[in-house]
C-alpha positions as CSV (number, residue, x, y, z in Angstrom):
1,M,-4.1,-5.1,15.2
2,S,-6.5,-4.9,11.9
3,R,-4.8,-4.3,8.8
4,R,-6.9,-2.1,8.1
5,C,-5.6,-0.2,11.6
6,E,-2.2,-0.9,10.5
7,G,-2.8,0.7,7.2
8,F,-4.0,4.0,8.6
9,I,-0.9,4.2,11.1
10,R,1.8,3.7,8.3
11,L,0.2,6.8,6.7
12,W,0.1,8.7,9.3
13,R,3.6,8.1,9.9
14,L,4.0,8.8,6.5
15,Y,2.5,11.6,6.3
16,L,5.1,12.9,9.5
17,L,8.4,11.8,7.6
18,L,6.6,14.1,4.9
19,A,6.2,16.7,7.5
20,R,9.3,17.2,8.7
21,S,11.3,20.0,7.3
22,E,14.1,17.8,5.4
23,G,11.3,15.4,3.7
24,T,12.3,12.1,2.9
25,T,12.7,9.6,0.1
26,V,11.1,6.8,-0.6
27,Q,13.6,4.7,-0.2
28,Q,14.0,6.0,3.4
29,A,10.2,6.2,3.8
30,A,10.0,2.3,3.3
31,Y,12.7,2.1,5.9
32,D,11.5,3.5,8.5
33,L,8.3,2.1,8.4
34,G,9.1,-1.2,7.4
35,C,7.5,-1.4,4.1
36,T,8.2,-1.8,0.4
37,V,9.0,1.2,-1.5
38,R,6.0,-0.1,-4.0
39,T,3.6,0.4,-0.5
40,V,5.0,4.0,0.1
41,W,4.4,5.4,-3.6
42,R,1.1,4.2,-3.1
43,D,0.7,5.3,0.4
44,L,1.8,8.9,-1.3
45,Y,-0.9,8.6,-4.0
46,V,-3.4,8.2,-1.2
47,L,-2.3,11.4,0.6
48,E,-2.7,12.9,-2.8
49,A,-6.1,12.1,-3.4
50,A,-6.7,12.8,0.5
51,G,-6.2,16.4,-0.3
52,M,-2.5,16.2,1.3
53,P,0.1,18.5,-0.5
54,V,2.3,16.7,-1.5
55,I,5.9,17.9,-3.5
56,E,9.1,17.3,-4.7
57,K,11.3,19.2,-2.8
58,G,14.7,18.6,-4.5
59,M,17.2,15.6,-4.8
60,D,19.3,13.2,-2.6
61,D,21.8,11.2,-3.8
62,R,19.8,11.2,-7.3
63,R,16.4,10.5,-5.2
64,T,13.6,12.5,-5.2
65,V,12.9,14.0,-1.9
66,F,9.1,14.4,-0.9
67,G,7.6,16.5,1.5
68,L,4.6,18.5,1.8
69,L,4.0,22.0,0.7
70,A,3.2,24.4,4.1
71,L,0.0,25.8,4.3
72,A,-2.1,27.7,7.0
73,P,-4.6,25.5,8.8
74,P,-7.7,25.7,8.5
75,T,-10.1,27.4,10.5
76,V,-12.7,24.7,11.4
77,G,-15.6,25.2,13.9
78,R,-16.4,23.5,16.4
79,D,-19.3,21.7,14.0
80,G,-16.3,21.0,12.1
81,R,-17.5,23.1,9.3
82,P,-14.8,25.6,7.6
83,A,-15.1,28.5,8.6
84,D,-16.0,30.5,5.4
85,E,-18.4,27.7,5.3
86,R,-20.2,28.3,8.5
87,H,-20.8,32.1,7.5
88,R,-22.8,31.7,4.6
89,I,-25.8,32.5,4.1
90,S,-28.0,30.1,2.1
91,G,-31.3,30.9,0.0
């Protein structure tokens, strides 16, 4: 498997860890993903830059627990554009 695929899979798995109701610490995510803490920090920044609502949920044994802010999923049409954009009248 290519490194690019491995990176994408790791990001997706980190997203799933963050989406759990209890969230995760950077240290626990590194253990679960089989990577370094530095890699998890970098991936957290990538998810934030991509628009994922990563938040600090609290503390667990003096370690910050991260999670995702619960948002309603956007309404997207078959063309892949957001609903409010499809109904916009140009001109």
